DSSP file (Angstrom, degrees, kcal/mol; ACC not computed):
  #  RESIDUE AA STRUCTURE BP1 BP2  ACC     N-H-->O    O-->H-N    N-H-->O    O-->H-N    TCO  KAPPA ALPHA  PHI   PSI    X-CA   Y-CA   Z-CA
    1    1 A M     >        0   0    0      0, 0.0     4,-2.3     0, 0.0     5,-0.2   0.000 360.0 360.0 360.0 -37.8  181.0   83.4  206.9
    2    2 A A  H  >  +     0   0    0      1,-0.2     4,-2.5     2,-0.2     5,-0.2   0.896 360.0  51.0 -58.9 -39.3  183.1   80.7  208.6
    3    3 A K  H  > S+     0   0    0      2,-0.2     4,-2.3     1,-0.2    -1,-0.2   0.872 107.7  52.1 -62.2 -40.8  183.1   82.7  211.7
    4    4 A V  H  > S+     0   0    0      2,-0.2     4,-2.0     1,-0.2    -1,-0.2   0.885 111.9  45.7 -65.5 -42.1  179.3   83.1  211.6
    5    5 A L  H  X S+     0   0    0     -4,-2.3     4,-2.2     2,-0.2    -2,-0.2   0.883 110.2  53.5 -71.1 -37.5  178.9   79.4  211.3
    6    6 A L  H  X S+     0   0    0     -4,-2.5     4,-2.4    -5,-0.2     5,-0.2   0.924 109.8  49.2 -61.4 -43.3  181.4   78.6  214.0
    7    7 A A  H  X S+     0   0    0     -4,-2.3     4,-2.4     2,-0.2    -2,-0.2   0.890 109.8  51.0 -62.2 -39.6  179.5   80.9  216.3
    8    8 A A  H  X S+     0   0    0     -4,-2.0     4,-1.8     2,-0.2     5,-0.2   0.864 111.4  47.4 -61.8 -39.2  176.3   79.2  215.5
    9    9 A L  H  X S+     0   0    0     -4,-2.2     4,-2.2     2,-0.2    -2,-0.2   0.892 114.7  47.1 -68.3 -43.7  177.7   75.8  216.2
   10   10 A D  H  < S+     0   0    0     -4,-2.4    -2,-0.2     1,-0.2    -1,-0.2   0.872 110.8  51.6 -68.9 -38.7  179.2   76.9  219.4
   11   11 A E  H  < S+     0   0    0     -4,-2.4    -2,-0.2    -5,-0.2    -1,-0.2   0.907 117.5  36.9 -71.1 -40.3  176.0   78.7  220.6
   12   12 A Q  H  < S-     0   0    0     -4,-1.8     4,-0.2    -5,-0.1    -2,-0.2   0.876 109.3-127.6 -78.3 -38.4  173.8   75.6  220.0
   13   13 A G     X  -     0   0    0     -4,-2.2     4,-2.5    -5,-0.2     5,-0.3   0.442   9.6-110.8  94.8 124.1  176.2   73.1  221.1
   14   14 A L  H  > S+     0   0    0      1,-0.2     4,-2.9     2,-0.2     5,-0.3   0.898 113.8  52.1 -57.6 -50.2  177.2   70.0  219.0
   15   15 A P  H  > S+     0   0    0      0, 0.0     4,-2.6     0, 0.0    -1,-0.2   0.925 114.1  44.3 -51.2 -50.1  175.6   67.4  221.1
   16   16 A E  H  > S+     0   0    0      1,-0.2     4,-1.6     2,-0.2    -2,-0.2   0.913 116.0  46.3 -66.1 -41.4  172.2   69.2  221.1
   17   17 A L  H  X S+     0   0    0     -4,-2.5     4,-2.4     2,-0.2    -1,-0.2   0.848 112.1  50.4 -73.7 -32.2  172.4   69.9  217.5
   18   18 A A  H  X S+     0   0    0     -4,-2.9     4,-3.5    -5,-0.3    -2,-0.2   0.977 108.9  52.5 -60.7 -52.9  173.4   66.4  216.6
   19   19 A A  H  < S+     0   0    0     -4,-2.6    -2,-0.2    -5,-0.3    -1,-0.2   0.863 112.5  46.4 -50.8 -39.7  170.5   65.1  218.7
   20   20 A E  H  < S+     0   0    0     -4,-1.6     4,-0.4    -5,-0.2    -1,-0.2   0.923 118.0  39.1 -67.7 -46.3  168.2   67.3  216.7
   21   21 A I  H >X S+     0   0    0     -4,-2.4     4,-1.4     1,-0.2     3,-1.2   0.824  98.2  77.0 -76.1 -35.2  169.5   66.5  213.3
   22   22 A A  H 3X>S+     0   0    0     -4,-3.5     5,-2.0     1,-0.3     4,-0.9   0.822  90.9  52.6 -59.3 -39.1  170.1   62.7  213.7
   23   23 A P  H 345S+     0   0    0      0, 0.0    -1,-0.3     0, 0.0     3,-0.2   0.863 108.3  51.4 -61.7 -30.2  166.4   61.5  213.4
   24   24 A D  H <45S+     0   0    0     -3,-1.2    -2,-0.2    -4,-0.4    -3,-0.1   0.835 115.0  43.8 -71.5 -27.3  166.0   63.4  210.2
   25   25 A W  H  <5S-     0   0    0     -4,-1.4    -1,-0.2    -3,-0.3    -3,-0.1   0.513 107.6-125.3 -92.0  -8.8  169.0   61.8  208.8
   26   26 A D  T  <5S+     0   0    0     -4,-0.9    -4,-0.1     1,-0.2    -2,-0.1   0.929  71.3 120.6  64.3  43.9  168.1   58.3  210.2
   27   27 A L  S   <S-     0   0    0     -5,-2.0    -1,-0.2    -6,-0.1    -2,-0.2  -0.961  71.5 -93.7-137.8 153.4  171.6   58.2  212.0
   28   28 A P    >>  -     0   0    0      0, 0.0     4,-1.7     0, 0.0     3,-1.1  -0.406  36.0-121.4 -66.4 143.4  172.9   57.8  215.5
   29   29 A A  H 3> S+     0   0    0      1,-0.3     4,-3.2     2,-0.2     5,-0.2   0.864 111.2  60.2 -54.0 -39.1  173.5   61.1  217.1
   30   30 A E  H 3> S+     0   0    0      1,-0.2     4,-2.1     2,-0.2    -1,-0.3   0.829 103.6  49.7 -55.2 -37.2  177.1   60.2  217.7
   31   31 A V  H <> S+     0   0    0     -3,-1.1     4,-1.9     2,-0.2    -1,-0.2   0.936 112.6  47.3 -71.1 -42.9  177.7   59.8  214.0
   32   32 A V  H  X S+     0   0    0     -4,-1.7     4,-2.8     1,-0.2    -2,-0.2   0.903 111.1  51.8 -62.4 -43.3  176.1   63.2  213.3
   33   33 A Q  H  X S+     0   0    0     -4,-3.2     4,-2.3     1,-0.2    -1,-0.2   0.898 107.9  51.3 -63.9 -40.5  178.1   64.8  216.1
   34   34 A S  H  X S+     0   0    0     -4,-2.1     4,-1.7    -5,-0.2    -1,-0.2   0.914 110.3  49.0 -60.7 -39.4  181.3   63.4  214.7
   35   35 A G  H  X S+     0   0    0     -4,-1.9     4,-2.7     2,-0.2    -2,-0.2   0.943 111.7  50.6 -62.3 -48.7  180.4   64.8  211.2
   36   36 A L  H  X S+     0   0    0     -4,-2.8     4,-2.7     1,-0.2    -1,-0.2   0.886 107.2  53.0 -60.1 -39.2  179.7   68.2  212.9
   37   37 A E  H  X S+     0   0    0     -4,-2.3     4,-2.4     2,-0.2    -1,-0.2   0.875 109.6  49.6 -64.8 -35.3  183.0   68.1  214.7
   38   38 A T  H  X S+     0   0    0     -4,-1.7     4,-2.1     2,-0.2    -2,-0.2   0.899 111.0  48.0 -70.4 -41.8  184.8   67.6  211.4
   39   39 A L  H  X S+     0   0    0     -4,-2.7     4,-2.6     2,-0.2    -2,-0.2   0.932 110.9  50.7 -61.5 -43.3  182.9   70.4  209.8
   40   40 A R  H  X S+     0   0    0     -4,-2.7     4,-2.6     1,-0.2    -2,-0.2   0.915 110.2  52.6 -58.8 -46.0  183.8   72.7  212.8
   41   41 A S  H  X S+     0   0    0     -4,-2.4     4,-0.7     1,-0.2    -1,-0.2   0.933 111.0  45.9 -54.8 -45.9  187.5   71.6  212.3
   42   42 A H  H >< S+     0   0    0     -4,-2.1     3,-0.9     1,-0.2     4,-0.5   0.907 110.5  51.5 -69.5 -38.9  187.4   72.6  208.7
   43   43 A L  H >< S+     0   0    0     -4,-2.6     3,-1.6     1,-0.3    -1,-0.2   0.924 105.2  57.8 -69.5 -35.3  185.7   75.9  209.3
   44   44 A E  H 3< S+     0   0    0     -4,-2.6    -1,-0.3     1,-0.3    -2,-0.2   0.742 106.8  49.3 -59.9 -20.3  188.4   76.7  211.9
   45   45 A Q  T << S+     0   0    0     -3,-0.9    -1,-0.3    -4,-0.7     2,-0.2   0.536  86.5 109.1 -95.7  -3.6  191.0   76.2  209.2
   46   46 A V    <   +     0   0    0     -3,-1.6     2,-0.3    -4,-0.5    -3,-0.0  -0.494  43.5 174.8 -75.2 135.6  189.3   78.5  206.6
   47   47 A Q    >   -     0   0    0     -2,-0.2     3,-1.0   -45,-0.0     2,-0.1  -0.982  46.6 -16.5-137.3 151.1  191.0   81.8  205.9
   48   48 A G  T 3  S-     0   0    0     -2,-0.3    -2,-0.0     1,-0.2     0, 0.0  -0.324 123.2 -18.7  65.5-134.8  190.4   84.5  203.4
   49   49 A D  T 3  S+     0   0    0     -2,-0.1     2,-0.2     2,-0.1    -1,-0.2  -0.174  88.8 146.6-101.9  34.6  188.1   83.7  200.5
   50   50 A T    <   -     0   0    0     -3,-1.0     2,-0.4     1,-0.0    -4,-0.0  -0.520  35.2-150.7 -78.3 137.6  188.5   79.9  200.8
   51   51 A V        -     0   0    0     -2,-0.2     2,-0.5     2,-0.0    -2,-0.1  -0.915   0.8-150.6-108.1 133.3  185.3   78.0  199.8
   52   52 A L        -     0   0    0     -2,-0.4     2,-0.5     2,-0.0    -9,-0.0  -0.912  10.5-168.0-104.0 132.6  184.4   74.6  201.3
   53   53 A L        -     0   0    0     -2,-0.5     2,-0.4     2,-0.0    -2,-0.0  -0.945   7.0-176.4-119.2 131.4  182.4   72.2  199.1
   54   54 A Y        -     0   0    0     -2,-0.5     2,-0.5     2,-0.0    -2,-0.0  -0.967  15.7-154.9-127.0 145.9  180.9   69.1  200.6
   55   55 A E        -     0   0    0     -2,-0.4     2,-0.7     0, 0.0    -2,-0.0  -0.991  11.6-153.9-117.6 122.2  179.0   66.3  199.1
   56   56 A I              0   0    0     -2,-0.5    -2,-0.0     1,-0.1     0, 0.0  -0.862 360.0 360.0-101.6 120.8  176.6   64.5  201.4
   57   57 A T              0   0    0     -2,-0.7    -1,-0.1     0, 0.0     0, 0.0   0.409 360.0 360.0-120.8 360.0  176.0   60.9  200.3
């Protein structure tokens, strides 16, 4: 699953995805992009049956 999400992030591109998401979250695109970069980094570290749990506040 992590590989699929990584491929989707790479396909769309983080700056473009952040710009699309930012207005919905009422945040600057740079902040959203930073969060997406963190998510991508975590996904790159996932191995086996590891589960990532995030709480968005």
